[in-house]
C-alpha positions as CSV (number, residue, x, y, z in Angstrom):
1,M,10.0,8.5,23.0
2,I,10.4,4.7,22.4
3,P,14.0,3.5,22.2
4,A,13.4,0.2,21.1
5,L,10.7,-2.2,19.6
6,I,10.2,-6.1,19.5
7,V,9.4,-7.0,15.8
8,Y,7.2,-10.2,15.3
9,V,6.4,-12.1,12.4
10,H,3.0,-13.5,12.0
11,V,3.4,-17.5,10.9
12,R,1.0,-20.3,11.3
13,G,-1.7,-18.3,12.7
14,A,0.5,-16.7,15.7
15,F,2.9,-14.0,16.2
16,K,6.4,-15.3,16.8
17,P,9.4,-12.8,18.0
18,A,11.9,-12.2,15.2
19,G,14.5,-9.5,16.4
20,I,14.6,-5.8,17.7
21,L,14.4,-2.7,16.0
22,E,16.6,-0.2,17.9
23,R,16.5,3.6,17.4
24,I,19.6,5.3,17.3
25,G,20.6,9.0,17.5
26,P,18.9,12.1,19.0
27,D,15.4,12.2,20.7
28,W,14.6,15.2,18.2
29,P,13.9,15.9,15.4
30,P,12.9,12.8,14.0
31,N,14.6,13.0,10.8
32,A,18.1,13.1,12.4
33,R,17.4,9.5,13.7
34,G,18.3,6.3,12.4
35,A,17.6,2.7,13.3
36,R,19.2,-0.8,13.5
37,F,17.7,-4.0,13.6
38,R,19.1,-7.5,14.6
39,Y,17.2,-11.0,14.0
40,G,16.9,-12.9,17.5
41,D,18.5,-16.5,18.0
42,L,15.2,-18.2,18.0
43,W,14.1,-16.7,14.7
44,L,17.3,-17.7,13.2
45,K,16.9,-21.3,14.3
46,D,13.2,-21.4,13.6
47,P,12.1,-24.0,10.7
48,D,9.6,-21.1,9.5
49,A,12.0,-18.2,9.6
50,F,12.5,-16.1,6.5
51,P,14.0,-12.5,5.9
52,I,11.8,-9.7,6.5
53,D,13.3,-8.1,3.3
54,P,15.2,-10.9,1.4
55,L,17.3,-8.0,-0.5
56,N,18.2,-5.7,2.4
57,L,17.4,-7.8,5.7
58,P,19.0,-11.2,5.1
59,L,18.7,-13.5,7.8
60,L,22.1,-12.6,9.7
61,K,23.0,-12.7,13.2
62,D,24.6,-9.0,13.3
63,W,23.2,-5.8,13.8
64,Q,22.0,-4.3,10.4
65,M,21.7,-0.5,10.0
66,C,19.3,1.5,8.1
67,R,20.3,3.7,5.3
68,E,21.7,7.2,6.5
69,G,19.0,9.7,6.2
70,W,16.2,7.0,6.2
71,Q,15.3,6.9,9.9
72,I,14.2,3.3,9.7
73,H,14.6,0.2,7.2
74,Y,12.0,0.5,4.5
75,A,10.5,-3.1,5.2
76,F,9.4,-1.2,8.5
77,R,8.2,2.1,6.7
78,D,6.1,0.1,4.6
79,V,3.7,-1.2,7.4
80,A,4.0,2.2,9.2
81,P,1.2,4.9,8.9
82,D,1.7,8.0,6.7
83,G,-0.3,10.6,5.3
84,W,-3.9,9.9,6.4
85,G,-2.8,7.3,9.0
86,Q,-0.4,9.9,10.8
87,Q,-3.1,12.4,10.9
88,V,-5.5,9.8,12.6
89,L,-2.5,9.3,15.2
90,L,-1.6,12.7,15.7
91,A,-5.4,13.5,16.7
92,Q,-5.2,10.7,19.2
93,F,-2.1,12.0,20.7
94,P,-2.2,15.8,20.3
95,G,0.8,17.6,21.4
96,E,3.2,14.6,21.1
97,R,6.4,14.5,19.1
98,M,6.1,11.6,17.0
99,G,8.7,9.8,14.6
100,I,8.1,6.8,12.4
101,I,9.0,4.6,15.3
102,E,6.3,6.1,17.4
103,F,3.8,5.9,14.6
104,L,4.8,2.3,13.7
105,A,4.3,1.4,17.7
106,A,1.0,3.4,18.0
107,S,-0.7,1.8,15.0
108,G,-3.3,-1.0,15.1
109,D,-3.4,-4.7,14.4
110,D,-4.7,-4.2,11.1
111,K,-1.4,-3.2,9.5
112,V,-0.4,-4.1,6.0
113,G,1.6,-7.5,5.8
114,C,2.8,-9.7,8.5
115,L,4.6,-7.7,10.9
116,G,3.5,-6.7,14.6
117,F,5.6,-4.6,17.0
118,G,5.5,-4.6,20.8
119,P,7.9,-3.4,23.9
120,L,11.0,-5.0,25.0
121,V,10.6,-4.5,29.1
122,K,13.3,-5.5,31.3
123,G,14.6,-7.7,28.6
124,K,11.6,-9.7,28.6
125,V,9.8,-10.3,25.1
126,A,5.8,-10.6,25.4
127,Q,4.5,-13.5,23.5
128,S,2.4,-11.1,21.0
129,P,2.7,-7.6,19.8
130,C,0.7,-4.7,21.1
131,R,-0.2,-0.9,20.5
132,L,2.0,1.6,22.5
133,A,1.3,5.2,23.1
134,P,4.4,7.3,22.7
135,D,5.2,7.4,26.2
136,G,5.5,3.6,25.9
137,S,2.2,2.7,27.8
138,R,0.1,0.1,26.4
139,I,-2.9,0.9,24.3
140,P,-6.0,-1.3,24.2
141,E,-7.2,-2.3,20.6
142,S,-10.7,-1.0,20.0
143,P,-13.6,-3.2,18.0
144,V,-13.9,-2.8,14.4
145,R,-17.7,-0.8,14.3
146,S,-20.1,-0.2,11.5
147,L,-19.2,1.5,8.0
148,Q,-21.2,4.2,9.1
149,D,-19.3,5.0,12.2
150,L,-16.1,4.5,10.2
151,L,-17.6,7.1,7.7
152,E,-18.5,9.6,10.3
153,A,-14.9,9.4,12.0
154,A,-13.4,9.8,8.9
155,E,-15.5,12.8,7.9
156,A,-14.5,14.6,11.1
157,L,-11.0,14.0,11.0
158,H,-10.8,14.9,7.4
159,E,-12.2,18.4,8.2
160,G,-10.1,19.0,11.1
161,N,-13.2,18.4,13.7
162,P,-13.0,16.8,16.9
163,L,-14.5,13.4,17.1
164,P,-17.9,12.9,19.3
165,Q,-17.3,10.9,22.4
166,H,-18.6,7.6,20.7
167,L,-16.3,7.7,18.0
168,Q,-13.0,8.3,20.1
169,A,-12.2,4.4,20.2
170,L,-12.0,4.3,16.6
171,L,-9.0,6.6,16.0
172,D,-6.9,3.7,15.9
173,R,-8.9,1.9,13.2
174,G,-7.3,3.8,10.2
175,S,-4.1,4.6,11.8
176,S,-2.1,1.7,10.3
177,L,-3.2,2.5,6.6
178,G,-1.1,4.7,4.4
179,G,-1.9,7.2,1.9
180,A,-3.1,10.6,1.7
181,R,-7.0,10.1,1.6
182,P,-9.7,9.0,4.2
183,K,-9.9,5.2,4.9
184,A,-10.0,2.5,7.5
185,S,-9.8,-1.3,7.8
186,Y,-13.2,-2.9,8.1
187,R,-14.1,-6.4,9.0
188,D,-17.8,-7.6,7.7
189,E,-19.7,-10.1,9.3
190,A,-18.3,-13.0,7.5
191,G,-14.9,-11.8,9.4
192,K,-13.3,-10.7,6.0
193,L,-11.3,-7.9,6.1
194,W,-11.5,-5.0,3.7
195,V,-10.0,-1.4,3.1
196,A,-12.9,1.1,3.2
197,K,-12.3,4.2,1.2
198,F,-14.2,7.3,1.9
199,P,-15.1,10.3,-0.3
200,P,-14.5,13.8,1.4
201,R,-17.6,15.9,2.1
202,D,-15.9,18.9,1.7
203,G,-16.0,19.0,-2.0
204,S,-12.3,18.8,-2.5
205,D,-12.6,16.1,-5.1
206,A,-12.7,16.9,-8.7
207,Y,-14.9,13.6,-9.0
208,E,-16.3,10.8,-7.0
209,H,-13.1,8.7,-6.3
210,P,-14.9,5.6,-4.9
211,R,-16.8,5.2,-8.0
212,V,-14.2,6.1,-10.6
213,E,-11.4,3.8,-8.9
214,A,-14.0,0.9,-9.0
215,A,-14.6,1.3,-12.6
216,C,-10.6,1.5,-13.0
217,L,-10.4,-1.8,-11.1
218,D,-12.9,-3.3,-13.4
219,M,-11.1,-2.4,-16.5
220,A,-7.7,-3.6,-15.0
221,E,-9.3,-6.9,-14.5
222,A,-10.7,-7.0,-17.9
223,C,-7.2,-6.4,-19.1
224,G,-5.7,-9.4,-17.3
225,I,-4.2,-7.5,-14.4
226,P,-4.8,-9.1,-10.9
227,T,-7.2,-6.8,-8.9
228,P,-8.5,-7.2,-5.4
229,A,-12.1,-8.2,-4.9
230,R,-14.1,-5.1,-4.5
231,Q,-17.6,-3.6,-3.9
232,L,-19.4,-0.1,-3.6
233,V,-21.4,0.3,-0.7
234,L,-23.9,3.2,-0.1
235,L,-24.2,4.8,2.9
236,G,-27.3,7.1,2.0
237,S,-26.1,8.9,-1.2
238,T,-22.5,8.5,-0.2
239,P,-20.5,5.7,-2.0
240,I,-18.0,3.8,0.0
241,L,-15.3,1.6,-1.9
242,L,-14.4,-1.7,-0.2
243,T,-11.3,-3.5,-1.5
244,E,-10.5,-6.9,0.0
245,R,-7.0,-7.0,1.8
246,F,-5.0,-9.0,-0.4
247,D,-2.2,-9.4,2.5
248,R,-4.9,-11.5,4.5
249,V,-5.9,-15.5,3.4
250,Q,-8.1,-17.6,5.0
251,T,-6.8,-21.1,5.5
252,P,-8.3,-24.2,7.4
253,N,-6.0,-23.1,10.2
254,G,-7.5,-19.7,10.4
255,E,-6.3,-16.2,8.8
256,H,-2.8,-16.0,7.3
257,R,-1.0,-13.0,7.1
258,L,1.4,-12.3,4.0
259,A,4.5,-10.2,4.2
260,Y,4.6,-7.1,2.3
261,L,7.1,-5.0,0.5
262,S,6.8,-1.9,-1.3
263,A,8.5,-1.3,-4.7
264,Q,9.9,1.8,-3.1
265,G,11.9,-0.2,-0.5
266,V,12.8,-3.1,-3.0
267,L,14.5,-0.7,-5.7
268,D,16.2,0.9,-2.8
269,A,14.8,4.4,-3.6
270,A,14.9,7.0,-0.7
271,P,11.8,7.7,1.4
272,D,11.2,11.4,-0.2
273,E,12.1,10.5,-3.5
274,F,9.0,10.3,-5.5
275,Y,10.1,10.8,-9.4
276,L,12.3,7.9,-9.5
277,R,15.3,7.4,-11.6
278,K,13.8,4.0,-12.4
279,K,11.7,2.5,-15.4
280,Y,8.8,0.3,-15.4
281,A,11.6,-2.3,-16.5
282,D,13.3,-2.0,-13.4
283,L,10.3,-3.0,-11.7
284,A,10.1,-6.2,-13.5
285,A,13.9,-6.7,-13.0
286,A,13.3,-6.3,-9.3
287,A,10.6,-9.0,-9.3
288,R,12.9,-11.3,-10.8
289,R,15.2,-10.5,-8.1
290,L,12.6,-11.6,-5.4
291,G,12.0,-14.9,-7.7
292,Q,9.1,-14.0,-9.9
293,T,10.5,-15.0,-13.0
294,D,7.3,-14.3,-15.1
295,A,7.0,-10.8,-14.2
296,G,7.6,-9.2,-17.4
297,P,4.5,-9.5,-19.1
298,D,2.6,-8.4,-15.8
299,V,4.7,-5.3,-15.3
300,F,4.2,-4.3,-19.1
301,R,0.5,-4.8,-18.9
302,R,0.3,-2.6,-15.9
303,M,2.4,0.1,-17.3
304,L,0.4,0.3,-20.3
305,F,-2.8,0.4,-18.2
306,N,-1.2,3.4,-16.2
307,V,-0.5,5.4,-19.3
308,A,-3.9,4.4,-20.7
309,I,-6.0,5.9,-18.0
310,G,-3.5,9.0,-17.1
311,N,-2.4,7.6,-13.6
312,T,0.6,9.6,-13.2
313,D,0.4,8.7,-9.3
314,D,2.3,5.5,-10.2
315,H,5.0,5.9,-7.6
316,G,7.2,3.4,-5.6
317,R,4.5,2.9,-2.9
318,N,1.6,2.2,-5.4
319,H,3.5,-1.0,-6.2
320,A,4.1,-3.8,-4.1
321,F,5.1,-7.5,-3.7
322,I,3.7,-10.0,-1.3
323,R,5.1,-13.3,0.0
324,H,2.5,-15.9,-0.3
325,I,1.8,-19.1,1.7
326,D,4.2,-21.2,-0.4
327,G,7.3,-18.7,0.3
328,K,7.4,-17.2,-3.2
329,W,7.3,-13.5,-3.4
330,R,5.1,-11.9,-6.4
331,L,3.8,-8.8,-7.4
332,S,0.8,-7.7,-5.4
333,P,-2.9,-6.9,-7.1
334,V,-3.0,-3.4,-8.2
335,F,-4.4,-0.5,-6.2
336,D,-5.0,3.3,-6.2
337,L,-5.8,3.4,-9.7
338,V,-7.6,6.6,-10.8
339,P,-6.7,9.2,-13.5
340,H,-4.8,11.9,-12.2
341,S,-4.9,15.4,-14.2
342,R,-2.0,17.0,-11.8
343,S,0.9,15.9,-13.9
344,N,1.9,15.1,-17.3
345,K,4.7,13.1,-16.1
346,M,4.9,9.2,-15.0
347,V,6.9,8.2,-12.0
348,F,8.5,5.4,-13.7
349,G,10.0,5.7,-16.8
350,L,8.5,4.1,-20.3
351,A,10.8,3.5,-23.2
352,S,12.9,6.7,-23.6
353,G,10.9,9.0,-20.9
354,H,8.4,9.8,-18.4
355,V,5.7,11.5,-20.7
356,P,2.4,9.2,-20.8
357,D,2.8,8.2,-24.2
358,M,1.3,4.8,-25.5
359,Q,3.8,4.4,-28.4
360,D,6.8,5.0,-25.8
361,A,5.2,2.6,-23.6
362,L,5.0,-0.1,-26.4
363,A,8.2,0.5,-27.7
364,A,9.7,-0.6,-24.1
365,F,8.7,-4.2,-24.8
366,P,12.3,-5.9,-25.2
367,S,13.1,-4.7,-21.9
368,F,10.3,-7.2,-20.5
369,G,11.5,-10.2,-22.5
370,L,8.8,-10.0,-24.6
371,R,8.4,-10.5,-28.6
372,E,6.9,-7.8,-30.5
373,E,3.9,-10.0,-31.4
374,E,3.2,-10.7,-27.4
375,A,3.8,-7.0,-26.9
376,R,1.1,-5.8,-29.5
377,A,-1.6,-8.6,-28.4
378,I,-1.2,-7.2,-24.7
379,Y,-1.0,-3.6,-25.9
380,N,-4.3,-4.1,-28.1
381,R,-6.2,-6.0,-25.3
382,V,-5.5,-2.6,-23.1
383,V,-6.5,-0.3,-25.7
384,D,-9.5,-2.1,-26.6
385,V,-10.8,-2.3,-22.8
386,V,-9.7,1.7,-22.1
387,A,-11.4,2.5,-25.4
388,S,-14.8,1.5,-23.6
389,W,-14.0,3.3,-20.3
390,R,-17.5,5.2,-20.4
391,Q,-19.3,2.0,-20.3
392,Y,-17.2,1.0,-17.1
393,M,-17.9,4.2,-15.6
394,K,-21.5,4.0,-16.4
395,A,-21.8,0.4,-14.9
396,R,-20.5,2.2,-11.5
397,D,-23.1,4.9,-11.9
398,V,-20.3,7.6,-12.5
399,S,-22.0,10.8,-13.4
400,D,-22.0,12.5,-16.6
401,K,-20.4,15.4,-14.9
402,D,-17.4,13.1,-13.2
403,M,-16.8,11.6,-16.7
404,E,-16.3,14.8,-18.3
405,A,-13.8,15.8,-15.3
406,I,-11.8,12.8,-16.3
407,A,-12.1,12.6,-19.8
408,S,-8.8,14.6,-20.7
409,D,-7.0,12.3,-18.5
410,L,-7.8,9.2,-20.5
411,A,-5.7,8.5,-23.6
412,D,-7.2,9.3,-27.0
413,F,-7.3,6.0,-28.6
414,G,-8.1,7.2,-31.9
415,G,-6.2,5.0,-34.2
416,L,-3.8,3.6,-31.5
417,R,-4.7,-0.2,-31.9
418,Q,-1.7,-2.0,-33.3
419,D,-3.1,-4.7,-36.0
């Protein structure tokens, strides 16, 4: 088990050591552990220094404990693999007893955000982070390979099959990414970093997620919601959705990594708390606490859109904030937008409840600092766009069968427009 990690922050094109993350508590089970973090003196004196989490990890010299029962501070949990990423690492280290710190240490350099991690060896700090196996030994980074190789590796892992020998080195490529679905980081020939999302071949999906998600992002963009660049790529007959990493920015001095915080952590919600005792208005208020004074209309628009497409998987880790080059925190572009039929309850509350109802969502407008005419204009734009959802789906070659599979998830827009 790994007792401590050096935390690095990527600034001005390079990593700088910022502090130490130390495990406390028993070796096993992992859920009995805790952690504490302390900024280093050099980071506190650095002119580029900023708090990793301005709300929960301010720039203080003393040790800062994580919340009881959380295992680790949420700013670090945000960049650790979960779901699919943990499945990848468990396949790489079979039989190992891994907790959050071990998952964090073993994940690759393509983590979301600007943080890196490395060992503290005999009191000495390395100049840059590296991957660590659960026993503390170093793991070399593997090169990013072709989409075809990544797809083959993802399919084998998803189906529980061993990887062919030529794909063993790819195990770490998806290990830094969260979520439950097969995905991997992919850098194209131009050097741009993408998230590649793969459909499972076992028929477990009710519809082709990559195509439907691409169409939903197209609709969100038409509604005025910030979205990442995206493209659908066909490998044979298999569609792969590529979404550009919005936490990476190309500058004249090279690639700049943007700090990242999920809404789950910013809202101080427990890691296992799925249905939050929060409303979308609380998400807008959190953005204002981080300095984004104009967040109200943006969050209101996102709320309406999620209700309209039946996206009831709108949990706290599916909303995020990024720290831009100018040092200002803002809501990230949207991601993981697809209809979900498994629940008739939104994670974030609307005006009076969690039932996905457009009128209840519209009624929440005063909480977002909007006048009624402003709210109705936003509402009508969302309604007009999503009312044409079949056209957007057809533009992404979603089959008639798949459109029928999601039809019941989309709002009934008859008479919904507010004129």
